[in-house]
C-alpha positions in Angstrom: -6.4 -13.0 22.9 -6.3 -13.4 26.6 -8.3 -11.1 28.8 -7.4 -11.6 32.4 -9.7 -10.0 34.9 -7.5 -8.1 37.2 -4.0 -9.3 37.9 -2.4 -8.2 41.1 0.0 -5.2 41.1 2.8 -7.5 42.3 2.3 -9.6 39.2 2.4 -6.6 36.9 5.5 -5.2 38.6 7.2 -8.6 38.0 7.4 -8.1 34.2 10.9 -8.2 33.0 12.9 -9.3 29.9 16.4 -11.0 30.0 18.5 -11.5 26.9 21.3 -14.1 27.0 23.9 -14.5 24.2 21.1 -13.4 21.8 22.1 -13.9 18.2 20.1 -13.5 15.0 21.0 -14.2 11.3 18.9 -13.4 8.3 18.1 -16.3 5.9 21.0 -15.2 3.6 23.4 -15.5 6.6 23.7 -11.8 7.4 24.2 -11.4 11.1 22.0 -8.7 12.6 23.4 -8.9 16.1 25.6 -11.3 17.9 25.7 -12.3 21.6 23.4 -9.6 23.1 23.1 -9.7 26.9 20.7 -7.3 28.7 18.0 -7.1 31.4 15.0 -4.9 31.2 13.0 -4.4 34.4 10.0 -2.4 35.4 10.0 1.0 33.7 10.1 2.6 30.3 13.0 1.9 27.9 13.4 3.6 24.6 15.1 1.5 21.9 17.1 3.6 19.4 19.4 2.9 16.4 19.7 3.4 12.7 17.2 1.9 10.3 18.4 -1.7 9.6 20.2 -2.0 13.0 17.7 -4.6 14.1 15.2 -2.8 16.4 12.1 -4.4 14.9 13.8 -7.8 14.8 14.7 -7.5 18.5 11.0 -6.7 19.4 9.8 -9.7 17.4 12.3 -12.0 19.2 11.1 -10.8 22.6 7.5 -11.1 21.5 8.1 -14.7 20.4 7.0 -14.1 16.8 10.6 -14.8 15.7 13.2 -17.3 16.9 16.8 -16.5 17.6 19.7 -18.2 15.8 21.4 -18.7 19.1 20.9 -17.6 22.7 17.7 -17.1 24.6 15.0 -14.6 25.5 13.4 -15.0 29.0 10.2 -13.0 29.7 8.7 -12.9 33.1 5.0 -12.3 32.7 2.8 -11.8 29.7 3.7 -9.9 26.6 1.8 -7.6 24.3 3.4 -6.4 21.0 2.3 -3.5 18.7 4.2 -3.8 15.4 5.2 -0.8 13.3 2.9 -1.5 10.4 -0.7 -1.9 11.5 -2.5 -3.6 8.7 -6.1 -4.0 9.7 -8.9 -5.1 7.4 -11.2 -2.0 7.0 -14.3 -4.3 7.2 -13.2 -5.7 10.6 -15.2 -4.4 13.6 -13.7 -2.5 16.5 -14.7 -5.2 18.9 -12.8 -7.8 16.9 -9.6 -5.7 17.0 -10.1 -5.3 20.8 -10.4 -9.1 21.1 -13.8 -8.9 22.8 -16.2 -9.9 20.0 -16.7 -13.5 21.3 -17.2 -12.3 24.9 -19.8 -9.7 23.8 -21.7 -12.3 21.7 -21.8 -14.6 24.7 -23.0 -11.9 26.9 -25.8 -11.0 24.5 -27.0 -14.7 24.5 -26.9 -14.9 28.2 -28.8 -11.6 28.7 -31.5 -12.8 26.2 -31.9 -16.1 28.1 -30.3 -18.3 25.4 -26.9 -18.6 27.1 -25.2 -22.0 27.2 -22.5 -23.5 29.5 -20.0 -22.6 26.8 -21.1 -19.0 26.9 -20.6 -18.8 30.6 -17.2 -20.3 30.2 -16.4 -17.7 27.5 -17.4 -14.8 29.7 -15.7 -16.2 32.9 -15.3 -13.3 35.3 -15.2 -10.7 32.5 -18.8 -9.4 32.9 -17.5 -5.8 32.7 -15.6 -6.3 29.5 -17.5 -3.5 27.6 -17.1 -1.0 30.4 -13.4 -1.7 30.7 -12.9 -1.5 27.0 -14.7 1.8 26.8 -12.8 3.2 29.7 -9.5 2.4 28.0 -10.6 3.8 24.7 -11.8 7.0 26.3 -8.5 7.3 28.2 -6.7 7.3 24.9 -8.9 10.0 23.4 -11.1 7.7 21.3 -14.3 8.7 23.0 -15.0 10.8 19.9 -15.4 7.6 17.8 -16.5 5.1 20.4 -18.9 6.8 22.7 -20.9 3.8 24.0 -21.1 0.1 23.6 -23.0 0.4 20.4 -20.0 2.1 18.7 -17.9 -1.1 19.4 -19.7 -2.4 16.3 -18.1 0.2 14.1 -15.6 -0.9 11.5 -11.9 0.0 11.2 -12.5 1.6 7.8 -14.2 4.5 9.5 -11.1 5.4 11.5 -8.1 7.6 10.5 -4.5 6.2 10.5 -3.8 7.7 14.0 -7.1 6.4 15.4 -6.2 2.9 14.1 -2.9 3.0 15.9 -4.6 4.1 19.2 -7.2 1.4 18.7 -4.5 -1.3 18.3 -2.7 0.1 21.4 -6.0 -0.1 23.3 -6.3 -3.8 22.4 -2.8 -4.4 23.9 -3.6 -2.5 27.0 -6.8 -4.3 27.6 -4.8 -7.5 27.8 -3.1 -6.0 30.9 0.3 -7.4 30.0 3.4 -7.3 32.1 5.6 -6.4 29.2 4.5 -4.0 26.4 6.5 -3.8 23.2 5.9 -0.9 20.8 7.5 -0.4 17.4 7.3 3.3 16.2 3.9 3.9 17.8 3.8 7.6 17.2 3.8 7.4 13.4 0.6 9.0 12.1 -0.3 10.3 15.5 -1.1 14.0 16.0 0.1 16.0 18.9 -3.0 15.3 21.1 -2.7 11.6 20.4 1.0 11.6 21.3 0.2 13.2 24.6 -2.4 10.5 25.3 0.1 7.8 24.4 2.6 9.3 26.7 0.0 9.4 29.5 -0.9 5.8 28.9 2.8 4.7 29.1 3.2 6.8 32.3 0.3 4.9 33.8 1.5 1.5 32.7 2.9 -0.4 35.7 5.0 -3.0 33.9 7.9 -3.0 31.5 7.8 -0.9 28.3 10.3 -1.3 25.4 9.6 1.3 22.8 11.4 1.6 19.5 11.1 5.0 18.0 12.4 8.3 16.7 10.0 10.6 18.5 12.6 12.6 20.6 10.0 14.2 22.8 8.6 10.8 23.8 12.1 9.3 24.1 13.0 12.1 26.4 10.4 10.8 28.9 11.9 7.3 29.0 13.7 6.0 32.1 16.4 4.3 30.1 17.7 4.5 26.5 18.9 1.2 24.9 21.0 1.8 21.8 21.4 -0.9 19.2 24.4 -0.2 17.1 26.9 -2.4 15.2 25.3 -5.5 16.6 25.7 -4.4 20.2 23.1 -3.2 22.8 24.2 -0.5 25.2 22.1 0.9 28.1 22.1 4.6 29.0 20.3 5.9 32.1 17.8 8.8 31.6 15.9 10.0 28.6 17.1 10.9 25.1 18.7 14.2 26.0 20.8 12.5 28.6 21.7 9.9 26.0 22.7 12.6 23.5 24.9 14.3 26.1 26.7 11.1 27.1 27.3 10.1 23.5 28.7 13.6 22.7 31.1 13.4 25.7 32.2 10.0 24.4 32.6 11.3 20.9 34.7 14.2 22.0 37.0 11.8 23.8 37.1 9.6 20.7 38.0 12.5 18.4 40.7 13.5 20.8 42.0 9.9 20.8 42.1 10.1 17.0 44.1 13.3 17.0 46.6 11.8 19.5 46.8 8.5 17.5 47.3 10.4 14.3 50.2 12.4 15.9 51.7 9.2 17.1 51.6 7.7 13.6 53.4 10.7 12.2 56.0 10.5 15.0 56.6 6.8 14.5 56.9 7.4 10.7 59.5 10.1 11.3 61.4 7.8 13.7 61.3 4.9 11.2 62.7 7.3 8.5 65.4 8.5 10.8 66.3 4.9 11.7 66.5 4.0 8.1 69.0 6.9 7.5 71.1 5.7 10.5 71.0 2.1 9.1 72.1 3.3 5.7 75.0 5.3 7.3 76.1 2.2 9.2 75.9 0.1 6.1 78.1 2.5 4.2 80.6 2.5 7.0 80.6 -1.3 7.1 81.2 -1.6 3.4 84.1 0.9 3.7 85.7 -1.1 6.5 85.3 -4.3 4.5 86.9 -2.8 1.4 89.9 -1.4 3.3 90.4 -4.8 4.9 91.7 -3.4 8.2 90.8 -6.6 10.0 91.0 -10.3 9.1 88.3 -11.4 6.6 86.7 -13.8 9.1 86.4 -11.1 11.7 85.0 -8.7 9.1 82.4 -11.3 8.1 81.3 -11.8 11.7 81.0 -8.1 12.2 78.9 -7.8 9.0 76.5 -10.5 10.1 76.1 -9.0 13.5 75.5 -5.6 12.0 72.9 -7.0 9.7 71.1 -8.8 12.5 71.2 -5.7 14.7 70.0 -3.5 11.8 67.1 -6.0 11.2 66.0 -5.9 14.8 66.3 -2.1 14.9 64.2 -1.8 11.7 61.6 -4.3 12.8 61.3 -2.5 16.2 60.5 0.8 14.5 58.2 -0.8 11.9 56.4 -2.6 14.7 56.0 0.7 16.5 54.5 2.3 13.4 52.2 -0.7 12.8 51.0 -0.5 16.4 50.4 3.3 16.0 48.4 2.7 12.8 46.3 0.0 14.5 45.7 2.4 17.4 44.6 5.0 15.0 42.2 2.6 13.3 40.7 1.6 16.6 40.3 5.3 17.6 38.6 6.0 14.3 36.2 3.1 14.8 35.0 4.7 18.0 34.1 7.9 16.2 30.6 7.8 14.8 29.7 8.8 11.2 28.8 12.5 11.5 28.8 13.3 7.8 26.7 16.4 7.0 24.4 17.2 4.0 25.4 20.3 2.1 22.8 22.4 0.2 24.3 25.4 -1.5 22.1 26.0 -4.6 21.7 29.7 -5.5 18.7 28.9 -7.7 16.6 28.0 -4.7 17.0 31.4 -3.0 13.8 33.4 -2.4 14.3 37.0 -1.5 12.2 38.8 1.1 9.1 40.4 -0.2 8.7 38.1 -3.2 5.3 36.6 -3.5 5.6 32.8 -3.5 2.0 31.6 -3.4 -1.6 32.8 -3.2 -4.9 31.1 -2.9 -5.5 28.8 0.1 -2.3 30.0 1.7 -0.5 33.2 1.0 3.3 32.9 1.2 5.7 35.8 0.9 9.5 35.5 0.9 11.4 32.6 2.4 8.8 31.8 5.0 8.9 28.5 6.9 5.3 27.5 7.7 4.3 24.7 9.9 0.9 23.2 9.2 -0.5 21.7 12.5 -3.8 20.0 13.4 -5.3 16.8 14.6 -5.5 13.7 12.3 -8.3 14.2 9.8 -8.2 18.0 9.9 -7.1 18.3 6.2 -3.4 19.0 6.4 -2.5 16.9 3.4 -5.5 18.3 1.5 -4.2 21.8 2.1 -0.8 21.0 0.5 -2.7 19.6 -2.5 -4.7 22.8 -2.8 -1.6 24.9 -2.7 -0.1 22.9 -5.6 -3.4 23.1 -7.5 -3.6 26.8 -7.1 -0.3 27.2 -8.9 2.5 28.7 -6.8 4.2 31.7 -8.3 7.7 30.1 -8.1 9.0 26.7 -9.1 7.9 24.2 -6.4 8.0 20.5 -5.4 5.7 18.4 -3.2 7.1 15.4 -1.3 4.2 13.2 -0.1 4.3 11.0 3.0 4.9 7.8 1.0 7.6 9.2 -1.3 6.1 7.2 -4.1 6.9 9.7 -6.9 10.0 8.0 -8.2 10.7 4.9 -10.3 11.9 2.4 -7.7 13.6 0.3 -10.4 16.0 3.1 -11.3 19.2 3.9 -9.4 19.5 7.2 -7.6 21.8 8.6 -10.3 19.6 7.3 -13.2 16.5 8.9 -11.7 18.4 12.2 -11.2 19.7 12.1 -14.8 16.1 11.5 -16.0 14.7 14.5 -14.1 17.8 16.8 -14.6 18.9 16.2 -18.2 20.4 19.7 -18.3 23.2 18.7 -15.8 26.4 16.9 -17.0 27.0 13.5 -15.4 29.9 14.7 -13.2 27.7 17.5 -11.8 25.0 15.1 -11.0 27.5 12.9 -9.1 28.8 15.9 -7.3 25.3 17.0 -6.2 24.4 13.5 -5.1 27.6 13.4 -3.0 26.4 16.4 -1.1 23.4 14.3 0.0 25.8 11.4 1.0 25.3 9.3 -2.1 29.0 8.9 -3.0 30.5 6.5 -5.5 28.6 3.2 -5.7 26.0 4.4 -3.2 24.5 6.5 -6.0 24.0 3.4 -8.2 21.7 1.6 -5.7 18.1 1.2 -6.9 15.7 3.6 -5.1 13.4 0.7 -4.2 15.9 -0.9 -1.8 16.7 2.4 0.1 15.6 2.8 3.7 13.2 5.5 4.7 15.9 8.0 5.5 18.0 7.2 2.4 14.8 7.5 0.3 14.1 10.9 1.7 17.7 12.1 1.1 17.4 10.8 -2.5 14.1 12.6 -3.0 15.6 15.9 -1.8 18.6 15.5 -4.0 16.5 14.7 -7.1 14.0 17.5 -6.8 16.7 20.1 -6.0 18.5 19.1 -9.2 15.5 20.0 -11.3 15.7 22.9 -13.7 14.5 25.3 -12.5 15.3 24.3 -8.9 12.3 24.5 -6.6 12.0 27.7 -4.5 9.0 26.3 -2.5 9.1 22.9 -0.9 6.0 21.3 0.5 6.7 18.4 2.8 4.0 16.0 4.3 5.1 14.4 7.5 8.7 14.1 6.4 10.0 12.7 9.7 7.8 9.6 9.7 9.8 6.3 9.7 13.2 8.2 9.9 15.8 6.9 12.2 17.5 9.6 14.3 20.6 10.0 12.1 18.4 10.4 9.1 16.3 12.9 10.9 19.5 14.9 11.7 20.4 14.8 8.0 16.9 16.1 7.0 17.2 18.9 9.5 20.6 19.9 8.1 19.3 20.0 4.5 16.2 22.1 5.4 18.3 24.5 7.6 20.5 25.2 4.6 17.6 25.5 2.1 17.0 29.2 1.3 13.6 28.9 -0.3 10.1 28.8 1.2 8.9 25.8 3.2 5.5 24.4 4.1 5.8 21.5 6.4 3.1 19.2 7.8 4.6 17.6 11.0 3.7 16.7 14.6 7.4 16.8 15.6 7.6 20.1 17.5 11.4 19.8 18.1 12.0 19.2 14.4 9.9 22.3 13.5 11.8 24.4 16.0 15.1 23.2 14.6 14.3 24.1 10.9 13.3 27.6 12.0 9.6 27.8 11.5 8.4 31.4 11.2 4.7 30.9 11.1 2.1 28.3 12.0 -1.2 27.4 10.3 -3.5 25.5 12.8 -6.3 23.5 11.3 -9.3 22.1 13.3 -11.1 18.9 12.7 
């Protein structure tokens, strides 16, 4: 890992990324995107798109860890990349993650009088490496775990998931890169850590490309880049501006569909009317031929001319109808999939005044309780204690990893196993409410994306007998793309039971109508 001493501000501001005809295919030939052209200059860009659209792939291509099938990526300056899944050996020391272990060892040998020429070369002009590392760690709120240079010897296993992410981010910032690539950096971060990350990005003088679903963080971006259907589109402003512009586009697209559908109906009516007129002409022609009012050769010529004219007339109207249908399909393609989840299960209703749970958390009626607190404060533990205490109504707990299902079974098979009281057609109907229609319900759970897996989990547990009247959700928005987050929000807004939700996403908590907050301290 390079550790430049102090690059000039001009060098940092020069960081940029250019994509030219960028194309990438999976080993099986599936094309993720085709011919992307874009330029990212100094500033913060939020990369959004559905799970599977290629966001992580694009970051890997820019970082150089993957190679494109065609086209090029040109990066001006140095790049630091923080992947989505930080897998660090728990026995590895903090100094190793930060990339300063060899420099620190060389400094110790020099300070003890045993330094060699190689040690001086290793240190170079980085004599303040520990001070700079500590300053960056403290700026990101890690002063509680790394107070002085002795704490740099701690191991990763002593850190929480959120602290590990911040440590890995610190390692990238210490490199002082010109371009910083972040893939879902707020997963596992509490509210305070998210604020520190936002502050670090605000201070960063180069180019930031951040793939994520944290709408609060995305709202503070300078630009939103949307990866959709293999195309990359740039929108000025933050996520709220992007949402507004997309909605304006969608309203125009829906209006175009309405106009195109009307045109198809009009063209169909005109074709039917034309066919009636042609049939009338044909009957008149046959009558004239039968009465033989003109010579046979003249009648034959008139018949051929009439047939040719009728053919042109029919083809013209058929062509108009085909063109109208093509326009309708094109207009429909511009309308985004805005399917909604429907939850209308009377068995989940909790009436006001009914006692739902006692013990570590008393719940009465259809309360919606947010459990907040820093990483390591015991939020997940609290959910477990509520379950162990025995809620007074049917309940279900969805853990972060959603590893409570048999991944080898299809969505419909797992639902049938857990809801044997429901006939097959009712199971299919319920799964359809959660957007698992037709063959989508026959897909193995193990191959579903994060959002699909969460939808399947909700569908399965709500099909139980009795249906849960208390849902306990542990960080349900982690790893969800924005459409999936919208689907989850729809489902929970319609749920009429009690909710206990652990989440750092304040906008999500507001949208599901939280009525009470439980704040835990570390």
